C-alpha positions in Angstrom: -8.0 -56.2 3.2 -10.4 -58.7 2.0 -14.1 -57.7 2.4 -14.8 -60.7 4.6 -12.3 -59.5 7.2 -13.7 -57.5 10.1 -11.5 -54.6 11.0 -11.8 -52.6 14.3 -9.6 -49.6 14.9 -9.1 -48.7 18.6 -8.0 -45.2 19.2 -7.2 -42.9 22.1 -4.7 -40.4 23.3 -1.7 -41.9 25.1 -2.4 -42.9 28.7 -6.2 -43.0 28.1 -6.7 -46.7 28.7 -6.0 -48.0 25.2 -3.7 -50.8 26.3 -6.3 -52.1 28.8 -9.1 -51.8 26.3 -7.1 -53.5 23.6 -6.5 -56.5 25.9 -10.2 -56.6 26.7 -11.0 -56.9 23.0 -8.1 -59.4 22.6 -9.8 -61.6 25.1 -12.3 -62.5 22.5 -11.1 -65.8 21.1 -11.7 -64.8 17.5 -9.5 -61.6 17.6 -6.1 -61.0 16.2 -4.7 -57.9 18.0 -2.1 -55.7 16.4 -0.8 -53.0 18.8 0.6 -49.7 17.5 2.2 -50.8 14.2 2.1 -47.2 13.0 4.6 -45.7 15.4 7.6 -43.9 13.9 9.8 -46.5 15.5 8.3 -49.0 13.0 9.2 -47.1 9.8 10.3 -50.4 8.3 6.6 -51.3 8.4 4.4 -49.5 5.8 2.0 -48.0 8.4 4.9 -46.5 10.4 6.1 -44.4 7.5 2.7 -42.7 6.8 2.5 -38.9 7.6 -0.3 -37.2 9.5 -3.1 -35.3 7.7 -3.2 -37.4 4.6 -5.6 -36.4 1.8 -8.5 -39.0 1.8 -9.0 -38.3 -2.0 -5.5 -39.3 -2.8 -5.4 -42.9 -3.8 -1.7 -43.1 -2.9 -2.6 -42.9 0.8 -5.7 -45.1 0.8 -3.7 -47.8 -1.1 -0.8 -47.3 1.4 -3.2 -48.1 4.3 -4.6 -51.1 2.5 -1.1 -52.4 1.8 0.0 -51.7 5.3 -2.9 -53.8 6.9 -2.4 -56.6 4.4 1.3 -56.6 5.4 0.3 -57.1 9.0 -2.1 -59.9 8.1 0.8 -61.7 6.4 3.2 -61.2 9.3 0.6 -62.5 11.7 2.6 -62.4 15.0 2.2 -61.5 18.6 4.6 -59.5 20.7 5.7 -61.1 23.9 5.3 -57.9 25.8 1.6 -58.2 25.1 0.6 -59.9 28.3 -1.8 -61.6 29.1 -2.2 -64.2 26.4 -5.6 -65.6 25.7 -7.0 -68.8 24.2 -7.6 -68.3 20.4 -10.0 -70.4 18.4 -7.6 -70.3 15.4 -4.6 -71.6 17.3 -3.6 -75.3 17.7 -2.8 -76.6 21.1 -4.2 -73.4 22.8 -3.1 -74.3 26.4 0.4 -75.3 25.2 0.6 -72.0 23.3 -0.3 -69.9 26.4 2.2 -71.8 28.6 5.0 -71.3 26.0 4.0 -67.6 25.6 4.3 -67.0 29.3 7.6 -68.8 29.5 9.0 -66.7 26.6 7.6 -63.6 28.3 9.9 -64.3 31.2 12.8 -64.4 28.8 11.7 -61.3 27.0 11.0 -59.3 30.2 14.7 -58.5 31.0 15.5 -57.9 27.3 12.7 -55.4 27.1 13.7 -53.7 30.4 17.4 -53.5 29.8 17.9 -53.4 26.0 14.5 -52.3 24.7 14.2 -55.5 22.7 11.0 -57.5 22.1 10.5 -61.0 20.9 7.7 -61.8 18.4 6.0 -65.1 18.2 4.6 -66.1 14.8 1.0 -67.1 15.1 1.0 -68.4 11.6 3.1 -71.4 12.6 0.4 -72.4 15.1 -2.8 -71.9 13.0 -5.0 -74.9 12.9 -4.9 -76.9 9.7 -7.5 -76.0 7.2 -8.6 -73.2 9.4 -9.0 -69.7 8.1 -7.0 -66.8 9.6 -9.0 -64.8 12.1 -11.7 -62.7 10.5 -11.5 -60.1 13.3 -8.5 -57.9 13.4 -8.2 -55.2 16.1 -5.7 -52.4 15.3 -4.8 -50.4 18.4 -3.3 -47.0 17.8 -2.6 -43.7 19.6 -1.5 -42.1 16.4 -4.3 -42.0 13.7 -6.8 -39.3 14.7 -5.7 -36.9 12.0 -6.0 -39.6 9.3 -9.5 -41.0 10.1 -11.0 -39.7 6.9 -8.4 -41.5 4.9 -8.8 -44.7 6.9 -12.6 -44.7 6.5 -12.2 -44.2 2.8 -9.7 -47.1 2.6 -11.8 -49.4 4.7 -15.5 -48.7 4.2 -17.5 -50.0 7.2 -14.5 -50.1 9.5 -15.6 -49.9 13.1 -13.8 -47.2 15.2 -13.7 -47.2 19.0 -12.4 -44.0 20.7 -11.6 -43.9 24.4 -11.2 -40.6 26.1 -9.8 -39.8 29.6 -9.7 -36.7 31.8 -6.9 -34.6 30.3 -5.4 -33.8 33.7 -5.0 -37.5 34.4 -3.6 -38.3 31.0 -1.0 -35.6 31.1 0.1 -36.1 34.7 0.4 -39.9 34.0 2.6 -39.3 30.9 4.9 -37.0 32.8 5.7 -39.8 35.3 7.6 -41.9 32.7 10.9 -40.8 31.2 10.1 -42.9 28.1 7.3 -40.6 27.3 9.3 -37.4 27.7 9.2 -35.0 24.8 12.3 -35.3 22.7 12.5 -31.9 21.0 10.0 -33.0 18.3 7.0 -31.7 20.2 6.4 -28.6 18.0 6.7 -30.7 14.9 4.1 -33.1 16.3 1.7 -30.3 16.7 2.5 -28.7 13.3 2.1 -32.1 11.6 -1.5 -32.1 12.6 -2.2 -28.6 11.3 -5.2 -29.9 9.2 -7.0 -30.9 12.4 -10.4 -29.4 13.1 -8.9 -27.8 16.3 -7.1 -25.3 14.1 -10.4 -24.1 12.6 -11.1 -22.3 15.9 -7.7 -21.9 17.4 -4.7 -20.2 15.8 -1.2 -21.3 16.9 1.9 -19.2 16.7 4.5 -21.9 16.1 7.4 -19.7 16.7 6.0 -18.7 20.1 5.1 -22.4 20.8 8.8 -23.3 20.8 9.3 -21.5 24.1 6.1 -22.7 25.7 6.3 -25.2 28.6 6.1 -28.9 27.8 2.9 -29.3 29.8 1.1 -26.7 27.6 2.1 -28.5 24.5 0.8 -31.8 25.9 -2.5 -30.1 26.6 -2.7 -28.8 23.0 -2.0 -32.2 21.6 -4.7 -33.7 23.7 -7.2 -31.2 22.3 -6.0 -31.7 18.7 -6.1 -35.5 18.9 -9.4 -35.8 20.7 -11.3 -33.1 18.9 -10.1 -34.4 15.5 -11.3 -37.9 16.2 -14.8 -36.8 17.4 -15.2 -34.4 14.5 -14.9 -37.3 12.1 -16.9 -39.7 14.4 -19.8 -37.3 14.5 -20.5 -37.9 10.8 -19.5 -41.6 10.6 -22.0 -44.4 11.2 -19.6 -46.9 12.7 -18.0 -44.8 15.4 -18.3 -45.3 19.2 -16.8 -43.1 21.8 -16.8 -43.6 25.6 -14.9 -42.4 28.7 -12.2 -44.2 30.5 -13.8 -43.2 33.8 -17.1 -45.0 32.8 -15.1 -48.1 32.0 -13.5 -48.0 35.4 -16.8 -47.4 37.3 -18.8 -50.1 35.4 -16.4 -52.3 33.5 -18.9 -55.1 32.9 -21.7 -52.9 31.8 -19.5 -50.8 29.4 -17.8 -53.9 27.9 -21.1 -55.7 27.5 -22.5 -52.7 25.6 -19.3 -52.4 23.5 -19.4 -56.1 22.6 -23.1 -55.9 21.6 -22.3 -52.9 19.4 -19.5 -54.9 17.7 -21.8 -58.0 17.4 -19.5 -60.1 19.5 -20.2 -62.6 22.2 -18.9 -61.7 25.7 -17.5 -65.0 26.8 -16.1 -66.3 30.1 -12.5 -65.5 29.1 -13.4 -61.8 28.8 -15.4 -61.7 32.0 -12.5 -63.3 34.0 -10.0 -60.9 32.6 -12.2 -57.9 33.5 -12.5 -59.2 37.1 -8.8 -59.8 37.4 -7.7 -56.5 35.9 -10.1 -54.5 38.1 -9.3 -56.2 41.3 -12.7 -58.1 41.6 -10.7 -61.3 41.5 -7.1 -61.4 42.7 -4.6 -62.0 39.9 -2.2 -64.9 40.2 0.9 -64.4 42.3 3.0 -64.6 39.1 1.0 -61.8 37.5 1.1 -59.6 40.6 4.9 -60.1 40.9 5.8 -59.3 37.3 3.0 -57.1 36.1 1.3 -55.4 39.0 3.4 -52.2 38.8 4.1 -52.0 35.1 3.6 -48.5 33.7 1.9 -49.9 30.6 0.2 -52.7 32.5 -3.4 -53.7 32.6 -3.8 -54.7 36.2 -4.7 -51.5 38.0 -7.2 -52.3 40.8 -10.8 -51.2 41.1 -10.4 -47.4 41.1 -8.3 -47.3 37.9 -6.3 -44.4 39.5 -9.0 -42.0 38.3 -8.1 -39.2 40.7 -4.4 -39.8 41.2 -3.6 -36.7 39.1 -4.8 -34.4 41.9 -1.9 -35.5 44.1 0.7 -35.5 41.2 0.0 -32.1 39.6 1.2 -28.9 41.1 -1.1 -25.9 41.2 1.0 -24.2 38.5 0.8 -27.2 36.1 -2.9 -27.6 36.8 -3.5 -24.0 35.8 -1.5 -24.3 32.5 -3.5 -27.4 31.5 -6.8 -25.8 32.6 -6.2 -22.7 30.5 -5.9 -24.9 27.4 -8.5 -27.6 27.9 -11.3 -25.4 29.4 -11.8 -24.0 25.8 -12.4 -27.5 24.4 -16.0 -28.6 23.5 -15.1 -31.9 25.2 -14.2 -30.4 28.6 -17.8 -30.6 29.9 -17.3 -34.4 30.3 -14.9 -33.7 33.2 -15.7 -30.2 34.3 -17.0 -31.2 37.7 -14.2 -33.7 38.4 -11.5 -31.3 37.3 -11.9 -29.0 40.3 -9.0 -29.0 42.7 -10.0 -30.1 46.3 
């Protein structure tokens, strides 16, 4: 990407609040948000075809990341499942765009639910004349912890935000949704990340792992992803990590601190979204009807369902997760909260 472009990478393990935080960042009028273009389901996009644990000294991979981000800049679209839609300073007729996006969302909603399809709206057609493309691009991912060294090599000065959540809450939440069920590729996912710092202290018998319960594999993946990210972040100047639970308990304070770290202004649009998504202000009737119960939604109420896992997890599943995560150097963040009542 061109040096004048500001790139922010938002990372976190699945179900850690990445979607909510991505929309908080997207509420800044100068931001172009790209959500998870690196999933395997997007292999037709350059970023979707890159493996885990790439060598940061191999120019093939650093160039592949640069090409992949440039490709996204050129496509310059917004997915219509990316509700809500915000005013953007680089878009003509901002109010009209938002009304049209909401209308198209209603069309896209059943297509996404029934057929798994999603409509994309090309921002490029709406860019103001003689106005530059946005200089701030936020790339949201749940898939790049093992490649952070390559990414920081490809994009010197890139700002990386990592959000972490209680592993018991993350795992129990993921197991609620059939779309997030393991598909027989779980052992491969762990093996693909075998360069992660986790493996420096823990040895894994991959043959034995095949017979392990799914919940233990999820706990291992949580450790691998989170510990890998923080190991790189500890030696990287432009890295910021915080907890989902802190964002829930003090959304205004945490977001204000985050925007100050980014050098962004926290405008009224962001403040309003924070109030609506946390229940401080009631969302519109339309939002409540269509989005209030979405699994990947961003309107969750004031408690953020922080302790819902205690009702969802059986004692046996709790013990399996505990036996894995208690060894993690990150477990101290939630040690008190992770006790069963």
